[in-house]
C-alpha positions in Angstrom: -35.8 -27.7 -10.9 -34.2 -30.1 -8.5 -36.7 -31.4 -6.0 -35.5 -33.5 -2.6 -36.6 -35.4 0.5 -34.3 -36.6 2.8 -34.1 -39.3 5.4 -36.2 -37.1 8.0 -38.6 -36.7 5.2 -37.9 -32.7 4.8 -38.4 -31.5 1.4 -36.5 -29.2 -0.5 -37.9 -27.6 -3.7 -35.7 -25.7 -6.1 -32.6 -26.4 -5.0 -29.7 -24.4 -7.2 -26.9 -26.9 -7.2 -26.2 -30.3 -5.7 -22.6 -31.4 -4.6 -22.0 -35.2 -4.6 -18.3 -36.9 -2.7 -18.1 -39.9 -4.6 -15.4 -42.4 -3.8 -12.1 -42.6 -5.0 -12.1 -44.4 -8.3 -10.5 -48.0 -7.9 -6.6 -48.0 -7.9 -6.9 -50.2 -11.2 -8.8 -48.1 -12.9 -6.8 -46.9 -16.3 -5.6 -43.2 -16.3 -7.7 -40.9 -19.1 -6.2 -38.2 -20.9 -8.6 -36.6 -23.3 -6.3 -35.2 -25.8 -9.5 -33.3 -28.1 -12.1 -31.2 -27.3 -14.7 -29.8 -29.2 -17.7 -29.2 -27.6 -18.8 -27.8 -30.7 -18.7 -31.0 -32.6 -19.6 -33.7 -29.4 -23.1 -34.5 -28.8 -24.9 -33.0 -25.7 -24.5 -35.6 -22.5 -22.2 -38.1 -21.5 -20.2 -40.6 -23.5 -20.5 -44.3 -22.2 -17.9 -46.3 -23.5 -15.8 -49.7 -22.6 -11.8 -49.5 -21.7 -10.4 -52.9 -21.4 -6.9 -53.6 -19.9 -4.3 -54.3 -22.7 -3.3 -57.7 -21.0 -6.5 -59.3 -20.8 -9.6 -59.1 -17.9 -12.7 -57.3 -17.6 -12.4 -53.6 -17.4 -15.2 -50.8 -17.2 -17.6 -49.2 -18.4 -17.7 -45.5 -18.0 -19.4 -42.5 -18.6 -17.6 -39.1 -19.3 -18.6 -35.6 -19.3 -17.4 -33.4 -22.1 -14.2 -33.0 -20.1 -13.5 -36.4 -20.2 -13.8 -36.3 -16.6 -15.5 -39.7 -15.1 -19.1 -39.2 -14.3 -19.9 -42.8 -13.7 -18.5 -46.2 -13.8 -19.0 -50.6 -13.7 -17.8 -53.2 -13.3 -18.6 -56.4 -15.0 -17.7 -59.6 -14.1 -16.1 -60.7 -17.1 -14.9 -59.0 -20.7 -17.7 -56.5 -22.4 -18.3 -55.7 -25.2 -21.0 -53.4 -27.2 -23.0 -51.0 -24.3 -26.1 -48.8 -25.1 -28.5 -46.9 -22.8 -32.1 -48.9 -23.4 -35.4 -46.3 -24.1 -36.0 -47.2 -19.9 -32.7 -45.9 -19.1 -31.2 -49.5 -18.3 -27.6 -50.1 -20.0 -27.3 -53.0 -22.1 -24.5 -54.5 -22.6 -22.3 -57.8 -24.3 -20.9 -59.7 -21.4 -18.3 -62.2 -23.2 -20.7 -64.3 -24.9 -24.1 -63.1 -22.8 -25.7 -60.3 -22.5 -26.9 -58.2 -19.8 -29.3 -55.2 -19.2 -28.1 -53.7 -15.8 -29.6 -50.4 -14.0 -27.5 -47.2 -13.4 -26.7 -48.6 -9.8 -24.7 -52.2 -11.7 -27.5 -54.1 -10.6 -28.3 -56.9 -12.6 -32.0 -56.3 -13.9 -31.9 -59.3 -16.8 -28.9 -61.7 -18.7 -29.0 -63.9 -21.6 -27.2 -67.4 -21.6 -26.3 -68.4 -25.3 -24.5 -71.8 -25.7 -20.8 -71.4 -24.8 -21.6 -69.2 -21.7 -20.1 -69.6 -18.6 -23.1 -68.8 -16.5 -24.9 -72.2 -14.8 -28.4 -73.3 -16.6 -30.9 -71.1 -14.7 -28.7 -67.8 -13.8 -29.9 -66.5 -17.0 -32.7 -67.0 -19.8 -31.2 -69.4 -22.3 -30.8 -68.4 -25.7 -30.3 -71.4 -27.8 -27.3 -69.6 -30.5 -24.2 -69.0 -30.6 -22.5 -66.5 -28.6 -23.3 -62.8 -29.3 -20.9 -60.5 -31.0 -20.2 -56.9 -31.7 -23.6 -55.4 -31.2 -27.1 -55.2 -29.6 -29.8 -53.0 -31.0 -33.5 -52.1 -29.3 -35.5 -52.5 -31.7 -38.8 -49.6 -31.6 -41.0 -52.4 -30.2 -38.9 -53.5 -27.5 -37.3 -56.1 -28.8 -33.4 -56.6 -29.0 -31.2 -57.6 -32.3 -28.3 -59.5 -31.7 -25.7 -60.5 -33.9 -24.0 -64.3 -33.2 -21.4 -65.9 -35.4 -22.1 -69.0 -37.7 -19.1 -71.5 -38.6 -19.5 -72.6 -42.2 -17.7 -75.8 -43.9 -16.3 -74.2 -47.4 -15.0 -76.7 -49.7 -11.9 -76.1 -51.7 -11.5 -72.6 -50.2 -8.1 -70.6 -51.4 -6.2 -69.5 -48.0 -4.5 -66.7 -50.3 -4.4 -65.6 -53.4 -1.4 -67.3 -54.6 -2.9 -70.8 -52.7 -2.4 -73.8 -55.0 -4.1 -76.0 -53.2 -7.3 -75.0 -52.1 -8.8 -77.1 -49.7 -11.6 -77.8 -47.5 -11.6 -74.7 -44.5 -13.5 -73.6 -41.4 -15.1 -70.3 -42.0 -16.7 -67.9 -39.5 -19.8 -65.7 -40.5 -22.0 -62.4 -38.4 -25.4 -63.7 -38.8 -28.8 -62.4 -36.8 -30.3 -64.1 -34.0 -33.7 -65.2 -36.0 -35.2 -66.9 -32.7 -37.1 -65.2 -30.5 -34.8 -64.7 -26.9 -37.6 -63.2 -24.2 -38.9 -63.1 -20.5 -41.6 -64.5 -21.9 -42.3 -66.7 -25.2 -44.0 -64.3 -28.0 -45.0 -66.1 -31.3 -42.3 -67.0 -33.7 -44.2 -64.6 -36.5 -42.4 -61.6 -34.1 -39.1 -60.1 -35.5 -35.9 -61.7 -34.0 -34.7 -60.2 -30.7 -35.0 -59.8 -27.1 -39.1 -59.1 -25.5 -38.5 -56.7 -22.7 -41.7 -56.0 -21.1 
């Protein structure tokens, strides 16, 4: 059952239907087309996804219903990667090289800044790590596990199967963040991740 209280304090209990008229989608919002729809094979609820313009730019985080209709969107300030719904109902996403937690109204709750961040120091919690990439995962005990990358120098590494003169190369690989990323310090013996009080 849905209960409502209006700005005058009038209480309505058990409203059968609620219709909300929202503003039109922005002019630069991408055109979405549903090509396949089989609700028997779909999870209930909405699907959260990132849609970015092919020429670059920040794009949109959006949620669509089972018919592919937009039911929610957020325009991040920079290009965005992985986005997930957290247990507290907020969203967590990768914002270029950093991590951001927002509420469903788009208000920033927390931001974590990596070594290559464009954010000025002091605008986010500092994490001594290379940029986050691919995925952030909320762990059962409330921390977040993040992937970063590291660059290694490989000696005499061939550039192809036919390379007859291997040379020193730089290679990038994924690595989990091993240092705690917290709002407040937690013991270093705790599993890595961002502590969510």
